[in-house]
N, C-alpha and C positions, 0 to 999 in steps of 0.2 A: 625555618622552612617547614611548611606543612606537608606531610607525607601520608599517602593513603595506600595501603596494601590491598590490591583488588582481590587476587586469589592466588594461591600457590598451585601451579599446574600439576596435574597428576601424571607422573611418569609411570606408565604401567609396567614397562620392562625395557631395558636397553638390549639391543641386539647382542647376543652372545656368540653369533656365528658370522663368518665372513660374508661380505656382499649382502648383508641383511639391511634392516631399517631400525632407526631409533624413532621414538614417537613421543608426542606430547598432546595434552588436551587443551583446546582453546574454545572460545565462544564466537560464533558468527561465521557466515559464508559471505565473502565480499565480491565474488565474481558472478557470472551469469547463470549459476546453477538454479534450477527451478524444480522443486519436488512435485509440482503439479503440471509438469510439461504436457502440452496438449497432445492428445492421442495422434493427431495428424502429423506431429513432428517426431514421433517415437517409433521404435521397432518393438512391437509387443512380443515378448518371449513366452509368457504364460498369461492366460486370461482367467477370469472368474470360473471357479469349479476345479482348478488344478490342485493336485495334492500328491506329495511325495514323488515328484517327477524331476528328472534331470534333462536339460535342454540339449539340442544339438549344438554344433560349434557356432559361436557368434563372433563376428569379425570386429577387430579394433582398427580404426582408420590410421593407426601409426604403430611402429614397433614399441611395445611396452616392456621395459626391463624389470624383471622380477627375480631377485636373488642372482643377478648376474647373467641371466638368459633373456633374450628378447622373444616376446610372444606376439602373435598377430590375431589370436582367437582364444576363446575360453568357453566353458560350459557353466550353466547356472542351475542352482537348485531352488525350488520354492521354499526350502527350509533355511534360507538366509545366507547362503555362501556361494562363491564362484570358485572354479578350479581351472588351472591351465593344463591339467592332465586330461587330454582329449580322449584317453582310453576309458575314462569313467563311463559306466553305463547305468548306474542306479543312484538314487538319492538316499542319503542317510538322514533320519529324523531324530536320532538320539545323540546329543552333543557329548563330547568326551574332552577331558583335559588334554591340553597340548603340551609337548608333542605327543603324538600317538600314531603308530605305524598303521593302525586300522582305520584311522580317521581320513577324511578326504585330504589328499596330498597336493602339494603345490597350490595351495588354496588361500583365499582371503575370506574371512568370516565376518560379515556385517553384524549378524546376530544369528548364530546357528541354534535353532530350536525347532520343535515340531510345530510347523505352521502350515497354513493353506490359504489359497486365494478364495476367500469366502465373501469378503466385502462388508460394507457398512452402509446399508440402505438409507439410514437417517442423515448421514452427513456427506457421503462421497458419491451420491448418485449411483450407487451400486457398482462403481468402478473399483475393481480389485485386480491388480496386475503386477507382473514383473516385466519391466520394459527397459530399453536402453536408448540413449541418444548421445550425440556429440555436439560440441560447440567450440568456438575459438578458431584461430588460424595458426598454421605451422610457424614456428616450432613450439607453440604453446597451446596445442589442442588438449581438450579434456573429454574423456569418454565416461559416461555415467551409466551405472547399473542400479536401477531403482526398484526396491520392494515397496509397493504402493498399496496401502489399505489391507495389509496382511493380518490374519487373525490366528490366535492360538487354536490348535487343532481341538475340535470337539466342543468349543465354546460358542454359543449363539452370537451372531453378529449384531449385537445390540448397542454398539458404541463403547463397550467396556473392555475391549481387547484388541484394539487396532493399533498397528504401528506403521510408521513411515521411515524407512532406512535406505541409505544409498552407499555405494562405493564409487569414488571418483578416481579414475586412473589418469595420471598426468603424462603427457608426451615428454615434458621436461624432466620427469623422474619423480617417483614416489606416488603415494595414493592417500586418500582420505576415507575415513568411515564417518558418515554424517547421520545424525539422529535428529529428525525434524518434527516428530510429533507422535503421540500415542495416547491411549487410555488404558486404565487398569495396570496390572503388573505382569511383566514377562521378563524372563532371564534366559541366558544361554551362554554360548562361547563367542567371543569377539576377538579378532586378532588375525594371525596367519601362521602357516608352517611351511617347511621346505618340501622338496620333491620326494624325499625318502621318509618323511614323517619322523625324523630323528631330532629335529630342532624346530622350536616354535615359540611364539609369543602370544600371551593372552592378556587382554585388557583387564586390569584389576587383579591379575594373577589368579584368576578364578574361573572355574568351569560353570559358575552360576553368576556370570556378570549381569547385573540388573540394567535394563534399559535406562539410560541416564536422564530421563525426564520423569518427574513424579507428577502423576495426574490421575484423578479418579474419574473425570469426564474427559471427553476427547479434547486434547490440547494440540493445536497446530501452531508451530513457531514460525515467526518471520525469519528471513535469512540471517538477520543480525543477531538472533537469539539462539540459533541452532547449536547443538553440541557437536563438536568436530574433534576427532582424533586424527592427527596428521602423522603420517609415516614417511620419514625422510630417509632416502637411501644413503648407504655408506656410513663411515665412522662419524661420531658426533664430535664437534669442535670442543676444545677446552674453554676458549673464550670467544663468544659470539653473541653480541647484543644488538637488537634491532629497535629502531624508533617505531613504535606501534601506532600512536595516535597523538594528535595535538588538539587542544581546545583553547580557543580565545573567543571572547564575546564577538558576535557578529558586528555589533555597533559599540564604539567606545567614545566617550566624551573626550574632547581635546583637553590636554593638561591634567588628566586624572589617571590614577594607577589602574592597570588592568593585569590580572593574573594570567600568565601563560602556563597552562597545565599540560604536562608531558606524561605519556605512558610509554614505558620501555618493556621489551620482552627479551628474556634471556634464553638463548638457544644452545648455550654451552653446558658443559658438564659441571661447572663450578658456580657456586653462589657468587653474586656480585655485590660488593660493598662500596666500591669506588667507581666513579664515572665522570668524565668531562662532558658538559653540555654547553653548546654555543648557539648564538643566533645573530642574524643581521636583518635589518629592515630595508627593503627596496635595494638590496645590494650594497648597503653602506657598511659602516664600521662593525667589526665583530665584537660581541660581548660574550665572554666565556666564564663559566663558573665550574669549580670542582665540587662534586658531591661525594662525601665520605661517610655518610650515615645511611646508605641504602641497605636493603635487605631483600634482594631480588633472588627468588628461589631458582635453582638450576632447572634446565630442561623444560622450557616453556613458561616459566614464571613471569607474571606481570607485576609491575609496580608503577603507581601513579604519584606524581609529586608536582608541586609548584616550582617553576623556575625561581631561584632565590631572589632575583631582582625583578619586581613588577615592571611591565612596560609602561611608558609614558610618552605620548605623542604630542609634539609642539605644534603640529599643523594638521589641518583637516584633510579629508580625502581618503581614497583607497590605499591601503598599505598591504604589502606582501612580506611576510616574515618567514625566513628560511631558518630551520633548526637542524642541528646535527650533533651526533654523539661520537665519542671515541675514548680510548684508553680504559677498557673495562679492567678493574683491579690493576691498573697501570700496566696492562699488557696490550699488545697489538690485537685489534679486533680481526678475527680470521675471515670475516665476510663484510666488506664495506658497502655492499650493494643496498643494504636496508637501513643505513645509518642516517638518512636525510629525509625530512619532510618539509612541506611548506603549508602555511595557513594564512588566510587573508582576513582583514577586518576593514570596516568603514569608520573613519574617525569623523565625528560630527561636531558642528557648532550648536545647532538647535535640533529638536526632534518634535514629532507629533505623536499622540497616543495611538496605540495599535488596536485594531480589531482582529481578533484571532480567527482564522479561517479553518473550519472543520470540513473536510471532504470525506464522506463516509460511503464506502462501497457496501451495499446491503442487498437483501433480496427477500421477496415475499415467500420464497421456498426454503428459507434458511432458518432453522430453529434457533441457533445461537444468536441470530440477528435481533431477535425479540428483546432479550435482556441487554444486548449491545446498544440498541436504540434507546432503551429506557435509561441505561447508565449514562449515555451521552447527555440526554435531556436533564437528568438529575445534576450532572456536573455544571452545566452552563446556565441553569435557570436562575441561579443566584448571582450571576456575574455582571449584572447591570449593563446590558447592551454592549458588552465588550467583544462580541463574537458574531460570526456568521456561519451558516451551515448549508452545505450542498449535499443532497443524497443522490448517489448514483445507483440505480437499481440494476443488479448484475444478472448474468445469463446462466447462473448456476447457484446452488447445487440442483441436481435433478434437471428439470426442464427450464428452470430459471424464471425471473420476473418478467411479466409481459411488457413492462415499460423499459426493458433494456433497449439501447440503441447502439449504433456503431460508434457514436461519440463517447458513450460510456466505456466501450471497449478501448478506445484510444487513451482515455484518462487512466484506465486500469493498467494498461501497458506502460504508460508514461512513468508511473510510480513503481513499476515492478511488483504490483500487488499479486498475491498468490492465493488469497482466501477471502471469505467474507465471514463476519463483519470486519473489514479492513478500514482503519481510521488513519487518515493523513492530516496532520495539524501543521498549518503554515508550510506545507510541503516537505517537512523533515521528520515528523513523528509518524512512524509507520508501524502500528500495532493493532491488536484486536481491541475493538471499542469497549469490550467488557473490562479491559485493564485500565482504561482512562481514569484519571483522578483529578481532583481539584488542584492538587499541588502541581501536576504537570501543566494544567491550564495556566496557573499563575506564572509558571516559568516562562511561558510564551507571552502572556499578556504584559509581563514586566519588561519585555524587550522593546526599546524605542523603535519608532519607524521614521524613515526619512521622507515619506511620501504621504500626502493627504489626498483623499478621493471624495468627490461629490457625485451623486448619482440620482437621477430622476427617471421615471418611466411613464409612458402614456399608452393607452390602448384605444384604437379606433375600431369599433365593431362593424362599421360599414365596409371598411377595407381589410378588416381582420389583421391590422398591423400593430405590433407591439414594438415600441421604440424606447431605447435606453440612451441617455445622454448625460454629460457632466464634464468635469474637469479633473485632471490629475496634476498635482502641483508638488514638485520636489522642493525640499527646504535648502538643498545645497547641491553642488555639482558632484557627480560620482560616475563610476563606470557603468554603462548601460549595455554592455555587450550581451547579446542574446536575451534581452529583457522583453517580456511580452505583457500586453494587457489582454485579459481574458474576461468574457462576460458569460455567465451561466444564467439562462432563463429558467426559473424554477416555478413550479406550481405549489402553492402553500399547503394544499391538502388534496389528496386523491384517495379513491377507495376502489375503483374498478379493477385495480391490479392485485386485489387480495387473492391469495393462492392457498398454500398448504401450511404455513407456519403459525396460523392463528391470528395474525394481525389483520384488522379490517380497515384501518386508515393509515395513511402514509404522509409524511410532511416534508416540505422543501425538496420535492422530487425534480431532478434536472430533466428538462424537456428539450433544450437546444443550447448549444454553445455558439456564441457570436464572435466572428463570422463562422467559426468552426472550432474544433477542439484544439487546433494549433495556435489560436489566438492571433494577435496582431503585434508586430514589432513596434516598439516605442522608444524614443530617446528624449532626454530631458535637458533643460537649461535651468540652472538654479533659480528658484523663485518665480518661474514662468509657468502659468497654468496651460496645460496641454488639453485642448478640448477633444472630446470623442463623441461619436454618435453611431449607433448600430440599430438596425431594424430587423425584426422577424415578422415576415408576412406568413401567418399560419396557413400552411398549404393544404389544399384538398379538403377531404373530410376526415372526421375523427374515425379511428379504427382501433379496436381493442385486439391486440395480437393474441394468438392462442397461448404463447409462451415466449421465453426469451431466446429461443434458438434462431440461428441465422435465417432459416427459411421463413420464419414468422414475423420478424421485426419490421417495423414501419420503415418506409422509404422517406427519409427526412426531407427530400425535395418535393414529394408529391402528396404526402398525407401526414397526419398528426395524431398524437395521443393526449391532447389537452382536454381535460374534462370540463374545465370552466376557465375561459380566458381572463375573466375578471379577477381570478385568483393568481394570476401571473405576477411575478416581480423578478428582480435581477440581482445577482451578486457580481460585483465588479472587483477584479483583483489583479495585482501586479505580481508577476512571477519571473524569477531568474531561471531560465530553462537549463542552464549549465549546472547550477547547484540544486535545482528543484526547490528553491526557497521562495516562499510567498512574502513579499515585502509589506503589503497592506491589502485590506479588503474593505468593501463597503456595500451595504444593501441599498436598493433603490427605493425612493419615495414616490408615491403615486401623484401624478399631475394630470388632470383631465385635459385632453387636447382642445384646441380652439373650436368653439361651436358646441361643446359638451359641458355639462355641469355635474358636479358630484351630488347625486340625488340625496344621499344620506345627509349631507350638509345643507343643501339648498331647500330640501323639503318642498319642491314645487308640486309634487303629486304623490298620492298614496295608492297602493293596490291592495284590495281585500276581496275575498280571502286569498291568501297566498301560503301554501299551495292552493290552486284552483282546480275545480273538477270540470263542470260544463260551462261556467261563466264566472266572471269576476267584475268588480266595479273599479273604474279609474276615478279617483277623487281629485279633481283639479282645483288649484288655488287661485290662478291669476288669469285664465283665459277660457273662452268657449269657442275659439277659432283655431283650426289647425288639423293635424292628422295624428291618429294613433296607429302605430305599426307594431307587429310582433315579428321578431327575427330570430331564427335558430342560431346555434353557436357556430355554424358554418357560414353565417352571413346571409342565408337565404331568407327572403321575405315570405312569410307564411300567412299573414293577415294584414289588412289595412282598412281603415274606416275614417270618416270625417268626424271631428269633434262637434257635438251638438249641444252638450250641456256640461255643467260642472261635475255632476256625478253620473258618469256614463257607464252603462252596462255593456260588457263585451262578451259575445258568444264565442267560446273556445271549444265547443263540443266536438268539432271536427278536427281539432289539432291533436296530434299524438302526444302521449306522455313524454315529459322531458323538461330540460332547463332552457328558457328562452330569455330574450331581452324585449321589454316593452319600451318603445321609443315614442316620445311626445315631440312632434315638430310643430313649433309655434313661434311666430315673430322672429324667424331666422335662427332660432336656437333649437338644438336637439338635446333633449334630456332623456336619460335611460335609467331603467331599473330592472332587476332580475325578477323573473316569474317562473315558478315551478308548477307545471301542470301534472297532476297525479289523480287519475280517475279511479 
């Protein structure tokens, strides 16, 4: 049996007083908490410029039990703590070791230190606040108090001293202290104490508890990576183990072994050396194994191990595996509610190679996006066409990228993204793109796919219509519940959206989702090609928005931000909206529509000079009869003349600078080439 010890949880202190809390450290927030909650959805308690202040009473939307007493409101200090003592009238900026009768009483300390709402103009768009918000439904509501973009007192807001910290109060009982990001070093007191200041708990048993993220530059963590200290009310169980996570390959070949990897978490007072683990497939027979060589640390400890017997499936198709645990140290588990999890896999007969889809949320106003874009490019450039990339230009930080659209916002929300540069790989890897590595890429590329996709595109400049078509073919039957086909129309290179981060050109910029960000439902029959066709009629005129804010963005139905329609292509992908998993992706190949030729390949005519100033020559190869037209990128005819000779001079002195199409209509065929007029 292969065994991996993930980490021993740090038990800062067990409660030594009645009706208190015991606590443990864990990694990751799995619910709807968002440290970047939109200002429209929050109640701002302190704004930028606040220092050494205590708030008025703030309401909790449910009774919250703290040390045996229910409270409906609290006060907050900008110095990193909250108190249920509503008689408090001033904020304390000097932390003290707990318990202390002169320290804030009946209080929870996220990080008690001398701080102020000063902000970080480089990364957070000058937002620096203490705010609150709630989410969830009764009886499982959560109330959040967030210290956002706080700085150490007296240190310039240059990105080296910013912290993001929160307290989450649970209607069901208990609270969390969440650490989501910081720069530089800062320490203080974290924990809580009672109403008299006679009993208290400090994380790390120290009045100089260091913010538990090490970073020299601003580091913002995704929810899955945040550091969380959970405070659980009441006495701690002697024996209580939960099943934390299951890992099984998404696709498994029929009649081959597959490791089922289990992670358990010990919530009891005692270390665990023995446990029973069982599983069943699709509700069938139970397989049980006793593990007697565990070393799971008490009070939050995690341990990961392979189930002793690999799984082996005799038939193909979707499988659901139920796993449960019991008998910690051969005792009764004191809480059976967290002992069972399920995991699913698709067992296949044959597979096709995968093209890994990278969806990157970035922005021309985001300094960290510059190295993030470079890092992604460096990782994929040696991967032999095994990948596709879609760039979504975001509406922050600051005023945001001018090419932000409502569909970008939909995709941002779909993945639960909270920052830029946010990289999603095949729908499941959600991290800062600066952290992406070749090893991570290979892990995705080595996963087989059950679907093949073909994709072609055409562009008709007369009707301004971009059309994508092809086939999706599954190699076998499988569940298609909530499966979508999505098409992202991307512009291979743009430059007009350059803003403040130093980048002057941008690649694979998403311009439109077809038919929209929601995609289209699709169902499969094994081996049967499913055809698809979607068209994008580029609407209205090109407009460069002032920024990425809602009041400025283009109306996708009436206008566009396409700089050069000949640089459009498409990424077609299949995605499971339930699991947010991308099954396969494909980039489109250019096919000229009926009546058009690829000028570069056919070489029917040349234009010189190009760029042109006041005139240019059209050098024809095969005809002296027909028409020469100049059309702008909105499809408007700006010039037309009859062909008279093989080398015909065209006067463009009255045409404004810009990019145009020169069209030669002869013998029933229209041939086009790009022309740049630059006087």
